[in-house]
C-alpha positions as CSV (number, residue, x, y, z in Angstrom):
1,X,3.6,9.0,-7.5
2,X,6.4,7.0,-9.0
3,X,7.4,4.7,-6.2
4,X,5.3,3.0,-3.5
5,X,6.0,1.1,-0.3
6,X,3.7,-1.6,1.1
7,X,4.1,-2.3,4.8
8,X,2.9,-5.8,5.5
9,X,3.6,-8.6,3.1
10,X,0.6,-10.8,4.0
11,X,-2.3,-11.5,1.6
12,X,-3.5,-7.9,1.4
13,X,-0.1,-6.2,1.3
14,X,1.3,-8.6,-1.3
15,X,-1.9,-8.4,-3.4
16,X,-1.7,-4.6,-3.4
17,X,2.0,-4.7,-4.2
18,X,1.2,-7.1,-7.1
19,X,-1.4,-4.8,-8.6
20,X,0.8,-1.7,-8.4
21,X,3.8,-3.5,-9.8
22,X,1.7,-5.0,-12.6
23,X,0.8,-1.5,-13.6
24,X,4.5,-0.5,-14.0
25,X,5.2,1.2,-10.6
26,X,8.2,0.1,-8.5
27,X,7.2,-1.2,-5.0
28,X,9.2,-1.8,-1.9
29,X,7.4,-4.7,0.0
30,X,8.3,-4.3,3.7
31,X,7.7,-6.7,6.5
32,X,9.1,-7.3,10.0
33,X,12.0,-9.2,8.4
34,X,13.5,-9.6,5.0
35,X,12.5,-13.3,5.1
36,X,8.8,-12.4,5.6
37,X,8.9,-9.8,2.9
38,X,10.5,-12.3,0.5
39,X,7.7,-14.8,1.4
40,X,5.2,-12.1,0.3
41,X,7.1,-11.7,-3.0
42,X,7.1,-15.5,-3.4
43,X,3.3,-15.5,-2.9
44,X,3.0,-12.9,-5.7
45,X,5.2,-15.0,-7.9
46,X,3.0,-18.1,-7.4
47,X,-0.2,-16.1,-8.2
48,X,1.4,-14.7,-11.3
49,X,2.6,-18.2,-12.4
50,X,-1.1,-19.3,-12.1
51,X,-1.8,-16.3,-14.4
52,X,0.7,-17.7,-17.0
53,X,-1.0,-21.1,-16.8
54,X,-4.4,-19.4,-17.4
55,X,-2.8,-17.3,-20.3
56,X,-3.5,-14.0,-18.5
57,X,0.2,-13.2,-18.3
58,X,3.2,-14.1,-20.5
59,X,6.4,-15.3,-18.7
60,X,8.2,-12.1,-19.7
61,X,5.4,-10.0,-18.1
62,X,5.7,-11.9,-14.9
63,X,9.5,-11.4,-14.8
64,X,9.1,-7.6,-15.4
65,X,6.4,-7.4,-12.6
66,X,8.6,-9.3,-10.1
67,X,11.6,-7.1,-11.0
68,X,9.6,-4.1,-9.9
69,X,9.1,-5.6,-6.4
70,X,11.9,-5.2,-3.8
71,X,11.5,-7.0,-0.5
72,X,12.7,-5.2,2.6
73,X,12.9,-5.9,6.3
74,X,12.6,-2.4,7.7
75,X,10.4,0.7,7.4
76,X,13.6,2.7,6.8
77,X,13.7,1.2,3.3
78,X,10.6,3.2,2.5
79,X,12.3,6.5,3.0
80,X,12.4,7.6,-0.6
81,X,8.9,6.6,-1.8
82,X,6.0,8.9,-2.7
83,X,3.3,6.8,-1.2
84,X,3.3,4.3,1.7
85,X,0.4,1.9,2.2
86,X,0.2,0.1,5.5
87,X,-1.5,-3.3,5.4
88,X,-0.6,-4.9,8.7
89,X,-2.9,-6.6,11.3
90,X,-5.6,-4.5,13.0
91,X,-4.0,-3.2,16.2
92,X,-4.5,0.5,16.8
93,X,-1.4,1.1,18.9
94,X,0.9,-0.9,16.6
95,X,-0.5,1.1,13.6
96,X,0.1,4.4,15.4
97,X,3.6,3.4,16.3
98,X,4.3,2.4,12.7
99,X,3.0,5.7,11.3
100,X,5.0,7.6,13.9
101,X,8.2,5.8,12.6
102,X,7.2,6.3,9.0
103,X,6.7,10.0,9.6
104,X,10.2,10.2,10.9
105,X,11.9,8.2,8.1
106,X,9.9,9.2,5.0
107,X,10.1,12.5,3.2
108,X,7.7,15.2,4.6
109,X,5.7,15.1,1.3
110,X,5.3,11.3,1.3
111,X,1.6,10.3,1.4
112,X,0.9,7.9,4.3
113,X,-2.1,5.6,3.8
114,X,-3.7,2.9,5.9
115,X,-5.7,0.0,4.6
116,X,-7.6,-0.3,7.9
117,X,-11.2,-1.4,8.0
118,X,-11.5,-1.3,11.8
119,X,-10.3,2.1,12.9
120,X,-10.8,5.7,12.1
121,X,-8.0,7.1,9.9
122,X,-8.1,10.2,12.2
123,X,-7.3,7.9,15.2
124,X,-4.4,6.3,13.5
125,X,-3.0,9.7,12.4
126,X,-3.2,11.0,16.0
127,X,0.3,12.1,17.2
128,X,2.1,12.1,13.9
129,X,3.6,15.3,12.5
130,X,1.9,16.5,9.3
131,X,-1.4,14.5,9.8
132,X,-2.7,16.2,6.7
133,X,-0.7,13.7,4.6
134,X,-2.4,10.8,6.3
135,X,-5.4,9.1,4.5
136,X,-7.1,5.7,4.2
137,X,-6.8,3.5,1.1
138,X,-9.0,0.6,1.8
139,X,-8.6,-2.2,-0.8
140,X,-11.1,-5.0,-1.2
141,X,-10.0,-8.6,-1.3
142,X,-8.2,-9.8,-3.5
143,X,-6.6,-6.5,-4.2
144,X,-4.8,-7.6,-7.3
145,X,-8.2,-8.6,-8.8
146,X,-10.9,-6.5,-7.2
147,X,-10.9,-3.0,-8.7
148,X,-12.6,-1.2,-5.8
149,X,-10.6,1.0,-3.4
150,X,-12.0,3.4,-0.8
151,X,-10.2,6.7,-0.6
152,X,-10.7,8.0,2.9
153,X,-9.8,11.4,4.3
154,X,-10.2,12.6,7.8
155,X,-11.0,16.1,8.9
156,X,-7.4,17.1,8.8
157,X,-6.5,15.4,5.4
158,X,-5.1,17.6,2.7
159,X,-7.3,17.9,-0.4
160,X,-4.2,17.8,-2.5
161,X,-3.1,14.5,-0.9
162,X,-6.6,13.0,-1.5
163,X,-6.6,14.1,-5.1
164,X,-3.1,12.7,-5.7
165,X,-4.0,9.4,-4.1
166,X,-7.3,9.2,-6.1
167,X,-5.4,9.9,-9.4
168,X,-2.9,7.2,-8.6
169,X,-5.6,4.7,-8.0
170,X,-7.1,5.4,-11.4
171,X,-3.6,5.2,-13.0
172,X,-3.1,1.7,-11.6
173,X,-6.5,0.5,-12.9
174,X,-8.5,0.8,-9.7
175,X,-11.9,2.2,-9.3
176,X,-11.7,4.7,-6.4
177,X,-14.7,5.6,-4.4
178,X,-15.0,8.4,-1.8
179,X,-15.7,7.1,1.6
180,X,-16.3,8.7,5.0
181,X,-13.8,8.1,7.8
182,X,-15.8,5.4,9.7
183,X,-14.8,2.0,11.0
184,X,-16.2,-1.0,9.0
């Protein structure tokens, strides 16, 4: 996994994007409009500047992290990534619609992941081609600071996809934990 897209530039999505970019991986930060995606990047910038003040980051580190984050206003801009992580609001039908769109625009080998805490991953994957590439990656708040992430497969998830997602979480400094596909 060498390039990631985050769908949803709110607190969770921007925090996940921040952590991944901090670890050296390019991120496309997607929201419903370019302006909303840019607002997510601005949120990241403000948090990183706080880190400079607290001497956690040097200014040149912040510049490099921000350089790896590209705001985007359309899911089509996630077409060439290896992993897509959805972090939008909890509405099952909207999530299903988004993943149906992502399954059309992304490569067939792109891993599709939801950050849901309310729904079964299996239910979100319903109706998409290649549901074996769909998993859950549930990050804990604040995702740039909290190391835990649940890696969630459903009964149709590919073991290779789960292993790749697990290894990526370790690579970006997260502590992955295996979790059953269950809401909450």
